[in-house]
Backbone and ligand atoms as CSV (ligand in chain L), in Angstrom:
chain,resi,resn,atom,element,x,y,z
A,1,UNK,N,N,14.986,19.134,3.737
A,1,UNK,CA,C,15.451,17.948,4.189
A,1,UNK,C,C,14.728,16.889,3.490
A,2,UNK,N,N,15.514,15.732,3.087
A,2,UNK,CA,C,14.772,14.616,2.495
A,2,UNK,C,C,15.417,13.419,3.133
A,3,UNK,N,N,14.543,12.420,3.177
A,3,UNK,CA,C,15.117,11.033,3.685
A,3,UNK,C,C,14.320,9.851,2.758
A,4,UNK,N,N,15.128,8.867,2.486
A,4,UNK,CA,C,14.312,7.694,1.853
A,4,UNK,C,C,14.636,6.530,2.721
A,5,UNK,N,N,13.485,5.864,3.021
A,5,UNK,CA,C,13.651,4.644,3.874
A,5,UNK,C,C,12.783,3.615,3.146
A,6,UNK,N,N,13.487,2.279,3.431
A,6,UNK,CA,C,12.691,1.098,2.969
A,6,UNK,C,C,12.627,0.079,3.959
A,7,UNK,N,N,11.357,-0.526,3.811
A,7,UNK,CA,C,11.160,-1.655,4.846
A,7,UNK,C,C,10.517,-2.872,4.027
A,8,UNK,N,N,10.824,-4.029,4.688
A,8,UNK,CA,C,9.965,-5.077,3.916
A,8,UNK,C,C,8.780,-5.629,4.858
A,9,UNK,N,N,8.004,-6.463,4.039
A,9,UNK,CA,C,6.655,-7.019,4.645
A,9,UNK,C,C,6.630,-8.416,4.059
A,10,UNK,N,N,6.361,-9.359,5.062
A,10,UNK,CA,C,6.026,-10.714,4.707
A,10,UNK,C,C,4.608,-10.907,4.646
A,11,UNK,N,N,4.070,-11.123,3.372
A,11,UNK,CA,C,2.599,-11.390,3.359
A,11,UNK,C,C,2.366,-12.850,3.494
A,12,UNK,N,N,1.174,-13.139,3.839
A,12,UNK,CA,C,0.806,-14.466,4.288
A,12,UNK,C,C,-0.368,-15.215,3.489
A,13,UNK,N,N,-0.705,-14.517,2.697
A,13,UNK,CA,C,-2.055,-14.920,1.873
A,13,UNK,C,C,-1.916,-14.651,0.429
A,14,UNK,N,N,-2.707,-15.201,-0.527
A,14,UNK,CA,C,-2.686,-14.757,-1.741
A,14,UNK,C,C,-3.135,-13.298,-1.981
A,15,UNK,N,N,-4.241,-13.053,-1.337
A,15,UNK,CA,C,-4.927,-11.611,-1.413
A,15,UNK,C,C,-4.867,-11.109,0.083
A,16,UNK,N,N,-4.359,-10.119,0.562
A,16,UNK,CA,C,-4.278,-9.495,1.804
A,16,UNK,C,C,-4.058,-7.944,1.852
A,17,UNK,N,N,-4.811,-7.406,2.788
A,17,UNK,CA,C,-4.429,-6.055,3.062
A,17,UNK,C,C,-3.649,-5.969,4.403
A,18,UNK,N,N,-2.624,-5.289,4.555
A,18,UNK,CA,C,-1.803,-5.055,5.647
A,18,UNK,C,C,-1.811,-3.600,5.972
A,19,UNK,N,N,-2.058,-3.253,7.234
A,19,UNK,CA,C,-2.062,-1.775,7.557
A,19,UNK,C,C,-0.745,-1.441,8.108
A,20,UNK,N,N,0.008,-0.417,7.232
A,20,UNK,CA,C,1.219,-0.254,7.400
A,20,UNK,C,C,1.355,1.427,7.835
A,21,UNK,N,N,0.307,1.899,8.479
A,21,UNK,CA,C,0.006,3.289,8.977
A,21,UNK,C,C,1.200,3.595,10.035
A,22,UNK,N,N,1.306,2.572,10.863
A,22,UNK,CA,C,2.307,2.826,11.989
A,22,UNK,C,C,3.722,2.968,11.573
A,23,UNK,N,N,4.193,2.096,10.653
A,23,UNK,CA,C,5.458,2.073,10.189
A,23,UNK,C,C,5.648,3.248,9.328
A,24,UNK,N,N,4.863,3.936,8.583
A,24,UNK,CA,C,4.951,5.027,7.912
A,24,UNK,C,C,5.106,6.185,8.918
A,25,UNK,N,N,4.224,6.153,10.025
A,25,UNK,CA,C,4.363,7.238,10.994
A,25,UNK,C,C,5.821,7.210,11.729
A,26,UNK,N,N,6.261,6.064,11.963
A,26,UNK,CA,C,7.625,5.891,12.538
A,26,UNK,C,C,8.770,6.553,11.616
A,27,UNK,N,N,8.733,6.229,10.256
A,27,UNK,CA,C,9.613,6.742,9.414
A,27,UNK,C,C,9.551,8.338,9.210
A,28,UNK,N,N,8.474,8.763,9.201
A,28,UNK,CA,C,8.171,10.422,9.271
A,28,UNK,C,C,8.744,10.895,10.532
A,29,UNK,N,N,8.489,10.341,11.767
A,29,UNK,CA,C,8.810,10.768,13.052
A,29,UNK,C,C,10.446,10.844,13.063
A,30,UNK,N,N,11.149,9.731,12.485
A,30,UNK,CA,C,12.440,9.852,12.450
A,30,UNK,C,C,13.158,10.587,11.492
A,31,UNK,N,N,12.346,11.179,10.389
A,31,UNK,CA,C,12.968,11.904,9.365
A,31,UNK,C,C,13.498,13.339,9.723
A,32,UNK,N,N,12.848,13.989,10.819
A,32,UNK,CA,C,13.068,15.179,11.242
A,32,UNK,C,C,12.302,16.131,10.280
A,33,UNK,N,N,11.539,15.784,9.707
A,33,UNK,CA,C,10.580,16.644,8.996
A,33,UNK,C,C,9.244,16.922,9.693
A,34,UNK,N,N,8.996,18.228,9.808
A,34,UNK,CA,C,7.831,18.663,10.576
A,34,UNK,C,C,6.807,18.863,9.624
A,35,UNK,N,N,7.066,19.524,8.479
A,35,UNK,CA,C,5.964,20.110,7.428
A,35,UNK,C,C,6.481,19.584,6.132
A,36,UNK,N,N,5.733,18.901,5.419
A,36,UNK,CA,C,6.266,18.486,4.071
A,36,UNK,C,C,5.417,17.504,3.352
A,37,UNK,N,N,5.996,16.634,2.657
A,37,UNK,CA,C,5.112,15.483,1.842
A,37,UNK,C,C,5.904,14.284,2.071
A,38,UNK,N,N,5.027,13.121,2.011
A,38,UNK,CA,C,5.654,11.789,2.223
A,38,UNK,C,C,5.023,11.020,1.049
A,39,UNK,N,N,5.929,10.280,0.142
A,39,UNK,CA,C,5.494,9.484,-0.811
A,39,UNK,C,C,5.905,7.965,-0.306
A,40,UNK,N,N,4.695,7.193,-0.347
A,40,UNK,CA,C,4.867,5.807,-0.116
A,40,UNK,C,C,4.849,5.008,-1.590
A,41,UNK,N,N,5.812,4.297,-2.017
A,41,UNK,CA,C,5.948,3.599,-3.122
A,41,UNK,C,C,6.232,2.147,-3.079
A,42,UNK,N,N,5.316,1.308,-3.631
A,42,UNK,CA,C,5.593,-0.283,-3.711
A,42,UNK,C,C,6.207,-0.522,-5.073
A,43,UNK,N,N,7.222,-1.101,-4.962
A,43,UNK,CA,C,7.967,-1.463,-6.387
A,43,UNK,C,C,7.696,-2.898,-6.798
A,44,UNK,N,N,6.515,-3.159,-6.967
A,44,UNK,CA,C,6.119,-4.610,-7.253
A,44,UNK,C,C,4.952,-4.371,-8.496
A,45,UNK,N,N,4.638,-5.426,-9.082
A,45,UNK,CA,C,3.680,-5.542,-10.239
A,45,UNK,C,C,2.283,-6.331,-9.901
A,46,UNK,N,N,2.596,-7.014,-8.453
A,46,UNK,CA,C,1.231,-7.499,-8.057
A,46,UNK,C,C,0.933,-7.295,-6.680
A,47,UNK,N,N,1.547,-6.120,-6.226
A,47,UNK,CA,C,1.072,-5.538,-4.973
A,47,UNK,C,C,1.103,-4.150,-5.050
A,48,UNK,N,N,0.340,-3.303,-4.269
A,48,UNK,CA,C,0.076,-2.033,-4.347
A,48,UNK,C,C,-0.189,-1.235,-3.128
A,49,UNK,N,N,-0.397,-0.087,-2.962
A,49,UNK,CA,C,-0.635,0.688,-1.763
A,49,UNK,C,C,-1.900,1.636,-1.980
A,50,UNK,N,N,-2.730,1.875,-0.870
A,50,UNK,CA,C,-3.684,2.850,-0.976
A,50,UNK,C,C,-4.021,3.341,0.366
A,51,UNK,N,N,-4.936,4.323,0.593
A,51,UNK,CA,C,-5.226,4.883,1.825
A,51,UNK,C,C,-6.883,4.459,1.699
A,52,UNK,N,N,-7.376,3.738,2.980
A,52,UNK,CA,C,-8.660,3.637,3.169
A,52,UNK,C,C,-9.165,3.389,4.556
A,53,UNK,N,N,-10.283,2.821,4.816
A,53,UNK,CA,C,-10.876,2.820,6.216
A,53,UNK,C,C,-9.925,1.922,7.053
A,54,UNK,N,N,-9.681,2.535,8.324
A,54,UNK,CA,C,-8.739,1.769,9.356
A,54,UNK,C,C,-9.602,1.360,10.464
A,55,UNK,N,N,-10.860,1.552,10.585
A,55,UNK,CA,C,-11.679,1.240,11.696
A,55,UNK,C,C,-12.367,-0.092,11.774
A,56,UNK,N,N,-13.156,-0.336,10.582
A,56,UNK,CA,C,-13.768,-1.604,10.449
A,56,UNK,C,C,-13.027,-2.643,9.799
A,57,UNK,N,N,-12.634,-3.731,10.377
A,57,UNK,CA,C,-11.776,-4.743,9.500
A,57,UNK,C,C,-12.832,-5.414,8.420
A,58,UNK,N,N,-13.848,-5.273,8.349
A,58,UNK,CA,C,-14.643,-5.760,7.234
A,58,UNK,C,C,-14.343,-4.873,5.831
A,59,UNK,N,N,-13.962,-3.699,6.124
A,59,UNK,CA,C,-13.750,-2.789,4.972
A,59,UNK,C,C,-12.665,-3.336,4.153
A,60,UNK,N,N,-11.376,-3.707,4.615
A,60,UNK,CA,C,-10.543,-4.280,3.669
A,60,UNK,C,C,-10.982,-5.657,3.047
A,61,UNK,N,N,-11.486,-6.352,3.919
A,61,UNK,CA,C,-12.084,-7.692,3.381
A,61,UNK,C,C,-13.215,-7.398,2.194
A,62,UNK,N,N,-14.193,-6.500,2.503
A,62,UNK,CA,C,-14.962,-6.092,1.383
A,62,UNK,C,C,-14.215,-5.578,0.195
A,63,UNK,N,N,-13.036,-4.776,0.356
A,63,UNK,CA,C,-12.290,-4.233,-0.772
A,63,UNK,C,C,-11.900,-5.406,-1.564
A,64,UNK,N,N,-11.374,-6.461,-0.874
A,64,UNK,CA,C,-10.788,-7.547,-1.571
A,64,UNK,C,C,-11.773,-8.325,-2.384
A,65,UNK,N,N,-12.971,-8.425,-1.869
A,65,UNK,CA,C,-14.155,-8.842,-2.643
A,65,UNK,C,C,-14.481,-8.163,-3.711
A,66,UNK,N,N,-14.483,-6.814,-3.569
A,66,UNK,CA,C,-14.924,-6.020,-4.810
A,66,UNK,C,C,-13.830,-6.225,-5.856
A,67,UNK,N,N,-12.637,-6.022,-5.484
A,67,UNK,CA,C,-11.519,-6.185,-6.570
A,67,UNK,C,C,-11.615,-7.506,-7.217
A,68,UNK,N,N,-11.892,-8.717,-6.454
A,68,UNK,CA,C,-12.046,-10.021,-6.977
A,68,UNK,C,C,-13.227,-10.060,-8.013
A,69,UNK,N,N,-14.271,-9.247,-7.765
A,69,UNK,CA,C,-15.294,-9.200,-8.594
A,69,UNK,C,C,-14.991,-8.462,-9.918
A,70,UNK,N,N,-14.172,-7.250,-9.772
A,70,UNK,CA,C,-13.814,-6.617,-11.114
A,70,UNK,C,C,-12.694,-7.434,-11.837
A,71,UNK,N,N,-11.817,-8.145,-11.086
A,71,UNK,CA,C,-10.740,-8.871,-11.881
A,71,UNK,C,C,-10.498,-10.070,-11.341
A,72,UNK,N,N,-11.505,-11.103,-11.698
A,72,UNK,CA,C,-11.308,-12.460,-11.421
A,72,UNK,C,C,-10.415,-13.088,-12.342
A,73,UNK,N,N,-9.803,-14.328,-11.961
A,73,UNK,CA,C,-8.964,-15.154,-12.972
A,73,UNK,C,C,-9.865,-15.546,-14.178
A,74,UNK,N,N,-9.283,-15.460,-15.220
A,74,UNK,CA,C,-9.999,-15.698,-16.609
A,74,UNK,C,C,-9.285,-16.648,-17.294
A,75,UNK,N,N,-9.912,-17.580,-17.924
A,75,UNK,CA,C,-9.351,-18.720,-18.828
A,75,UNK,C,C,-8.831,-18.152,-20.007
A,76,UNK,N,N,-9.143,-16.861,-20.465
A,76,UNK,CA,C,-8.484,-16.382,-21.735
A,76,UNK,C,C,-7.264,-15.451,-21.577
A,77,UNK,N,N,-6.713,-15.195,-20.299
A,77,UNK,CA,C,-5.701,-14.405,-20.011
A,77,UNK,C,C,-4.375,-15.240,-20.558
A,78,UNK,N,N,-3.416,-14.666,-21.130
A,78,UNK,CA,C,-2.327,-15.349,-21.915
A,78,UNK,C,C,-0.949,-15.282,-21.010
A,79,UNK,N,N,-0.853,-14.442,-20.186
A,79,UNK,CA,C,0.408,-14.060,-19.357
A,79,UNK,C,C,0.630,-15.523,-18.769
A,80,UNK,N,N,1.909,-16.128,-19.188
A,80,UNK,CA,C,2.338,-17.497,-18.691
A,80,UNK,C,C,2.532,-17.690,-17.236
A,81,UNK,N,N,2.791,-16.500,-16.442
A,81,UNK,CA,C,3.035,-16.663,-15.027
A,81,UNK,C,C,1.620,-17.065,-14.325
A,82,UNK,N,N,0.564,-16.680,-14.949
A,82,UNK,CA,C,-0.715,-17.086,-14.516
A,82,UNK,C,C,-1.265,-16.256,-13.365
A,83,UNK,N,N,-0.772,-14.931,-13.346
A,83,UNK,CA,C,-1.369,-14.008,-12.380
A,83,UNK,C,C,-1.750,-12.751,-12.815
A,84,UNK,N,N,-2.355,-12.752,-14.104
A,84,UNK,CA,C,-2.915,-11.627,-14.652
A,84,UNK,C,C,-3.887,-10.863,-13.862
A,85,UNK,N,N,-4.710,-11.569,-13.325
A,85,UNK,CA,C,-5.667,-10.979,-12.222
A,85,UNK,C,C,-5.111,-10.111,-11.260
A,86,UNK,N,N,-3.949,-10.669,-10.679
A,86,UNK,CA,C,-3.189,-9.876,-9.739
A,86,UNK,C,C,-2.628,-8.538,-10.410
A,87,UNK,N,N,-2.042,-8.705,-11.516
A,87,UNK,CA,C,-1.547,-7.523,-12.238
A,87,UNK,C,C,-2.547,-6.336,-12.346
A,88,UNK,N,N,-3.742,-6.882,-12.862
A,88,UNK,CA,C,-4.927,-5.916,-13.038
A,88,UNK,C,C,-5.369,-5.257,-11.808
A,89,UNK,N,N,-5.484,-6.003,-10.668
A,89,UNK,CA,C,-5.833,-5.501,-9.329
A,89,UNK,C,C,-4.775,-4.446,-8.934
A,90,UNK,N,N,-3.471,-4.749,-9.256
A,90,UNK,CA,C,-2.349,-3.899,-8.837
A,90,UNK,C,C,-2.532,-2.602,-9.522
A,91,UNK,N,N,-2.732,-2.455,-10.876
A,91,UNK,CA,C,-2.937,-1.347,-11.552
A,91,UNK,C,C,-4.302,-0.455,-11.164
A,92,UNK,N,N,-5.181,-1.158,-10.778
A,92,UNK,CA,C,-6.550,-0.415,-10.182
A,92,UNK,C,C,-6.232,0.227,-9.124
A,93,UNK,N,N,-5.310,-0.170,-8.075
A,93,UNK,CA,C,-5.142,0.289,-6.698
A,93,UNK,C,C,-3.847,1.263,-6.815
A,94,UNK,N,N,-2.918,0.867,-7.674
A,94,UNK,CA,C,-1.896,1.995,-7.834
A,94,UNK,C,C,-0.586,1.673,-7.081
A,95,UNK,N,N,0.679,2.064,-7.540
A,95,UNK,CA,C,1.794,1.955,-6.855
A,95,UNK,C,C,2.286,2.965,-5.704
A,96,UNK,N,N,1.680,3.908,-5.531
A,96,UNK,CA,C,2.039,4.969,-4.608
A,96,UNK,C,C,0.971,5.803,-3.949
A,97,UNK,N,N,1.056,6.270,-2.812
A,97,UNK,CA,C,0.314,7.261,-2.200
A,97,UNK,C,C,1.063,8.531,-1.807
A,98,UNK,N,N,0.629,9.688,-1.982
A,98,UNK,CA,C,1.222,10.827,-1.614
A,98,UNK,C,C,0.503,11.555,-0.357
A,99,UNK,N,N,1.131,11.538,0.694
A,99,UNK,CA,C,0.542,12.108,2.047
A,99,UNK,C,C,1.127,13.457,2.338
A,100,UNK,N,N,0.281,14.269,2.979
A,100,UNK,CA,C,0.731,15.703,3.467
A,100,UNK,C,C,1.312,15.423,4.895
A,101,UNK,N,N,2.397,15.828,5.199
A,101,UNK,CA,C,3.038,15.745,6.493
A,101,UNK,C,C,2.808,17.094,7.250
A,102,UNK,N,N,2.276,17.176,8.505
A,102,UNK,CA,C,1.894,18.227,9.139
A,102,UNK,C,C,2.026,17.800,10.642
A,103,UNK,N,N,2.772,18.535,11.348
A,103,UNK,CA,C,3.199,18.301,12.668
A,103,UNK,C,C,3.748,16.856,12.883
A,104,UNK,N,N,4.604,16.598,11.972
A,104,UNK,CA,C,5.507,15.407,12.062
A,104,UNK,C,C,4.566,14.085,11.995
A,105,UNK,N,N,3.310,14.344,11.309
A,105,UNK,CA,C,2.585,13.159,11.252
A,105,UNK,C,C,1.925,13.242,9.858
A,106,UNK,N,N,1.572,12.053,9.260
A,106,UNK,CA,C,0.803,12.236,8.014
A,106,UNK,C,C,-0.738,12.739,8.236
A,107,UNK,N,N,-1.147,13.641,7.528
A,107,UNK,CA,C,-2.385,14.244,7.648
A,107,UNK,C,C,-3.448,13.316,7.126
A,108,UNK,N,N,-3.937,12.482,7.937
A,108,UNK,CA,C,-4.936,11.578,7.476
A,108,UNK,C,C,-6.238,11.884,8.289
A,109,UNK,N,N,-7.359,11.567,7.520
A,109,UNK,CA,C,-8.652,11.591,8.009
A,109,UNK,C,C,-8.824,10.710,9.379
A,110,UNK,N,N,-9.932,11.020,10.094
A,110,UNK,CA,C,-10.162,10.220,11.379
A,110,UNK,C,C,-10.281,8.725,11.007
A,111,UNK,N,N,-10.826,8.239,9.924
A,111,UNK,CA,C,-10.912,6.730,9.563
A,111,UNK,C,C,-9.910,6.215,8.785
A,112,UNK,N,N,-9.071,7.158,8.279
A,112,UNK,CA,C,-7.999,6.676,7.268
A,112,UNK,C,C,-6.899,5.907,7.749
A,113,UNK,N,N,-6.369,4.803,7.050
A,113,UNK,CA,C,-5.055,4.168,7.283
A,113,UNK,C,C,-4.460,4.010,6.028
A,114,UNK,N,N,-3.207,3.587,6.116
A,114,UNK,CA,C,-2.357,3.313,4.812
A,114,UNK,C,C,-2.273,1.822,4.706
A,115,UNK,N,N,-2.699,1.443,3.458
A,115,UNK,CA,C,-2.773,-0.255,3.408
A,115,UNK,C,C,-1.981,-0.742,2.491
A,116,UNK,N,N,-1.028,-1.598,2.736
A,116,UNK,CA,C,-0.306,-2.374,1.531
A,116,UNK,C,C,-1.254,-3.544,1.140
A,117,UNK,N,N,-1.447,-3.501,-0.252
A,117,UNK,CA,C,-2.345,-4.540,-0.690
A,117,UNK,C,C,-1.578,-5.663,-1.515
A,118,UNK,N,N,-1.649,-6.795,-1.106
A,118,UNK,CA,C,-1.014,-8.069,-1.702
A,118,UNK,C,C,-1.969,-8.679,-2.666
A,119,UNK,N,N,-1.686,-9.032,-3.728
A,119,UNK,CA,C,-2.480,-9.596,-4.705
A,119,UNK,C,C,-2.071,-11.048,-5.292
A,120,UNK,N,N,-0.743,-11.433,-4.913
A,120,UNK,CA,C,-0.210,-12.684,-5.390
A,120,UNK,C,C,0.785,-13.323,-4.200
A,121,UNK,N,N,0.382,-13.237,-3.165
A,121,UNK,CA,C,1.220,-13.762,-2.093
A,121,UNK,C,C,1.071,-15.247,-1.923
A,122,UNK,N,N,1.762,-15.735,-0.775
A,122,UNK,CA,C,2.627,-15.041,0.204
A,122,UNK,C,C,4.026,-14.746,-0.563
A,123,UNK,N,N,4.520,-13.572,-0.337
A,123,UNK,CA,C,5.685,-13.200,-0.734
A,123,UNK,C,C,6.347,-12.072,0.201
A,124,UNK,N,N,7.842,-11.866,0.238
A,124,UNK,CA,C,8.430,-11.020,0.922
A,124,UNK,C,C,8.202,-9.729,-0.036
A,125,UNK,N,N,7.921,-8.707,0.488
A,125,UNK,CA,C,7.733,-7.243,-0.343
A,125,UNK,C,C,8.356,-6.153,0.325
A,126,UNK,N,N,8.661,-5.067,-0.521
A,126,UNK,CA,C,9.465,-4.043,-0.194
A,126,UNK,C,C,8.469,-2.777,-0.378
A,127,UNK,N,N,8.779,-1.633,0.617
A,127,UNK,CA,C,8.123,-0.604,0.585
A,127,UNK,C,C,9.070,0.585,0.686
A,128,UNK,N,N,9.089,1.539,-0.284
A,128,UNK,CA,C,9.984,2.650,-0.057
A,128,UNK,C,C,9.151,4.066,0.363
A,129,UNK,N,N,9.776,4.723,1.168
A,129,UNK,CA,C,9.046,5.803,1.739
A,129,UNK,C,C,10.071,7.224,1.659
A,130,UNK,N,N,9.530,8.183,0.878
A,130,UNK,CA,C,10.466,9.310,0.720
A,130,UNK,C,C,9.607,10.330,1.482
A,131,UNK,N,N,10.468,11.054,2.507
A,131,UNK,CA,C,9.894,12.090,3.272
A,131,UNK,C,C,10.754,13.342,2.904
A,132,UNK,N,N,10.025,14.547,2.453
A,132,UNK,CA,C,10.356,15.724,1.946
A,132,UNK,C,C,9.957,16.841,2.692
A,133,UNK,N,N,10.824,17.834,3.091
A,133,UNK,CA,C,9.956,19.118,3.640
A,133,UNK,C,C,11.129,19.672,4.708
A,134,UNK,N,N,10.661,20.361,5.664
A,134,UNK,CA,C,11.505,21.108,6.712
A,134,UNK,C,C,11.011,20.880,8.149
L,1,ZN,ZN,ZN,3.087,-11.898,-13.729
């Protein structure tokens, strides 16, 4: 069995991490898949998706600080849109995560959550979720 679901997110800041764990869990629950794989894919070049700590809100904040330190705006960037720092952060985080589905749930660690990461907001964003299994 396989399903493809798409949902949108309205981001509110230039740089922002949004917890999408509950949205992905609902899609898996509705898919009818008990055991399988879930791929979460973000079809954007200045937004990404990752799995990281879901307990302390200072962690996503500190991740934004760390990514800003790795990829700040630079005067020698040439891309005319002016958002090369966001493109770089997006490639560092990546466009997708693959999750194991077990017992109709994503098999996440105790402290893990699924995070949509905005680097050039605010924008309306899209997330695709493929659930595959039996
Ligand atoms: Zn650009």
